[in-house]
C-alpha positions in Angstrom: 138.1 45.2 -37.4 134.1 43.8 -38.7 134.3 40.2 -39.2 133.0 40.1 -42.3 132.8 36.3 -42.9 130.3 36.3 -40.2 128.6 39.7 -41.6 128.6 38.3 -44.5 126.8 34.6 -43.3 124.4 36.9 -41.0 123.1 38.7 -44.4 123.0 35.5 -46.0 120.7 34.3 -43.2 118.7 37.1 -42.9 117.6 36.7 -46.8 117.0 33.7 -46.8 114.3 34.0 -44.0 112.7 36.9 -45.6 111.9 34.8 -48.5 111.2 31.6 -46.7 108.9 34.1 -45.1 107.5 35.6 -48.4 107.3 32.2 -49.8 105.0 31.2 -46.9 102.8 34.0 -47.5 102.4 33.7 -51.1 101.6 29.6 -50.4 99.0 30.8 -48.1 97.2 33.3 -50.0 97.8 31.2 -52.7 95.7 28.6 -51.5 93.0 30.8 -49.9 92.5 32.1 -53.7 91.6 28.6 -54.5 89.8 27.7 -52.1 87.9 31.0 -52.5 87.8 29.6 -56.3 86.6 26.5 -55.9 83.5 27.7 -53.7 82.7 29.6 -56.3 82.4 27.3 -58.8 80.9 24.7 -56.8 78.0 27.5 -55.6 77.7 27.8 -59.5 77.6 23.8 -59.9 74.5 23.6 -56.8 71.5 23.0 -56.6 68.3 23.5 -54.6 64.9 21.7 -54.4 61.9 23.4 -52.9 58.0 22.7 -53.8 57.3 24.4 -56.7 54.7 27.3 -57.0 51.7 27.0 -56.8 51.8 29.7 -60.0 54.0 27.2 -62.0 52.7 24.9 -64.5 51.3 21.4 -63.6 53.6 18.6 -63.7 52.2 15.1 -66.1 53.8 12.5 -64.2 54.0 8.7 -65.7 54.4 5.5 -63.8 55.1 2.1 -66.3 51.0 1.3 -65.6 49.5 4.9 -64.5 49.6 9.1 -65.3 48.5 11.7 -63.3 48.9 15.6 -62.9 50.2 17.0 -59.8 49.4 21.3 -59.7 52.4 23.5 -58.9 52.5 23.5 -54.7 51.1 20.2 -53.6 51.7 17.0 -54.1 50.3 13.3 -54.7 49.3 10.6 -52.5 46.7 8.1 -54.1 46.5 4.2 -53.0 44.9 2.4 -56.4 44.9 -1.5 -56.9 46.4 -2.1 -53.7 49.3 0.3 -55.3 50.7 3.5 -53.5 51.6 6.6 -55.9 53.3 9.8 -54.7 55.1 12.6 -56.2 55.9 16.1 -55.6 56.5 18.9 -58.2 59.6 20.9 -57.4 61.6 24.1 -58.8 65.3 24.2 -58.7 66.2 27.3 -57.0 70.1 26.7 -57.0 72.5 27.7 -59.5 73.1 23.8 -60.9 71.3 20.8 -62.8 69.6 18.6 -59.8 70.1 15.0 -61.1 68.1 13.3 -58.3 69.5 10.1 -56.6 67.5 8.7 -54.5 64.3 9.1 -51.7 63.6 8.2 -48.3 59.8 8.7 -47.2 59.0 8.0 -43.1 54.9 7.5 -42.6 54.6 9.9 -40.6 55.1 13.3 -39.3 58.7 14.3 -39.4 60.3 17.6 -37.3 63.0 19.7 -39.0 65.1 19.2 -35.8 65.4 15.3 -36.5 68.3 13.5 -38.3 68.0 12.9 -41.4 67.7 9.1 -42.8 70.9 7.1 -43.8 71.9 7.3 -46.9 72.2 3.8 -47.4 68.9 3.3 -46.3 67.4 5.3 -49.4 65.7 3.8 -52.3 67.1 4.2 -55.3 65.6 6.1 -58.4 65.0 3.9 -60.7 65.2 6.5 -63.9 66.9 9.8 -64.3 65.4 12.8 -62.9 66.7 16.4 -63.6 65.0 19.8 -62.3 67.2 22.5 -64.6 68.4 25.9 -62.6 65.5 28.2 -62.3 63.2 25.4 -63.7 60.3 22.7 -62.7 60.7 18.9 -62.4 59.2 16.6 -60.3 60.1 13.5 -57.8 57.8 10.2 -58.4 57.7 7.3 -55.7 55.7 4.3 -55.8 55.3 0.8 -53.4 54.1 -2.3 -55.3 56.0 -5.0 -53.2 52.9 -6.8 -51.5 55.8 -7.2 -48.5 57.5 -3.5 -48.7 58.0 -2.5 -45.3 56.3 1.0 -46.0 52.9 -0.6 -47.1 52.2 -0.9 -43.1 52.8 2.4 -42.5 50.7 4.7 -46.2 48.2 3.1 -45.4 47.6 4.4 -42.2 48.5 7.6 -43.3 46.4 7.3 -46.1 43.3 6.0 -44.7 43.9 8.3 -40.9 44.8 11.6 -42.9 48.6 11.4 -41.5 51.5 13.3 -42.4 54.5 11.5 -44.4 57.8 12.8 -45.0 59.5 12.2 -48.0 63.9 13.1 -48.2 64.9 13.1 -51.3 68.5 12.5 -52.5 70.2 14.5 -55.4 73.3 16.3 -56.2 74.5 18.1 -58.8 75.4 16.7 -63.0 79.0 15.8 -61.7 77.9 13.8 -59.3 78.9 15.9 -55.9 77.3 18.1 -53.6 75.0 15.3 -52.7 72.2 17.3 -51.0 68.8 15.8 -49.1 66.1 18.2 -48.7 63.6 16.8 -46.3 59.6 17.9 -47.6 56.6 17.3 -45.5 53.5 16.5 -46.8 50.0 17.4 -45.4 46.7 15.5 -45.9 44.0 17.7 -47.9 39.8 18.7 -46.1 39.0 16.7 -48.8 40.3 13.4 -48.5 41.7 14.0 -52.0 44.9 12.8 -53.9 46.0 16.3 -53.6 48.6 17.0 -50.7 49.5 19.7 -49.3 53.9 20.3 -49.1 56.7 22.4 -47.6 60.0 22.0 -47.6 61.5 21.3 -44.1 65.0 21.6 -43.7 68.3 20.6 -46.4 71.3 18.6 -45.5 75.2 18.8 -47.3 76.5 15.6 -47.1 79.4 16.4 -49.6 81.5 19.9 -47.9 81.2 21.9 -44.8 77.8 21.9 -42.8 76.6 26.2 -42.9 75.3 25.1 -39.5 78.8 23.9 -38.3 81.0 26.1 -40.0 
């Protein structure tokens, strides 16, 4: 004779197990969908900065005591009256607004394989600089203090025509997706203030590093 109590209990347990498995699968699917949606949203906000193109319009760069024009696809490195002025015209090839936060200069050649500087060592931008998606803008930096530790290296780089590495820290307009882009500046052959510029590498500080994913 069948033990209906036992059968009923087993059926209930089986149903509960099936429901639990379905709930687990549903939660996993929902989490996966949420991650995909979040990544899609972040991609829509992500800025990526590279040097502007030679055919891009020149940028008018202004400092407190000085202003000059920098052609697209180049950089500006100048010593004037004991002060150093640097600028790089930029193009945002990403899909989000780029907000520049700070910068770090190494007055010598840096390889793409060299790690970036510590974000804590970056100098904060003293004015808000933005580069809209698909548009151009610029980065600027100046060395004015006579005791600045960068002065000796920049003096030698400008005089001896050595390469200069500039790292720019920026993010999206929400304050996230912080990125460091390293630009290499190479002196021109005519000893002028216009240097060539190329981007060496990008590092994402927030989120998964695509090189390690």
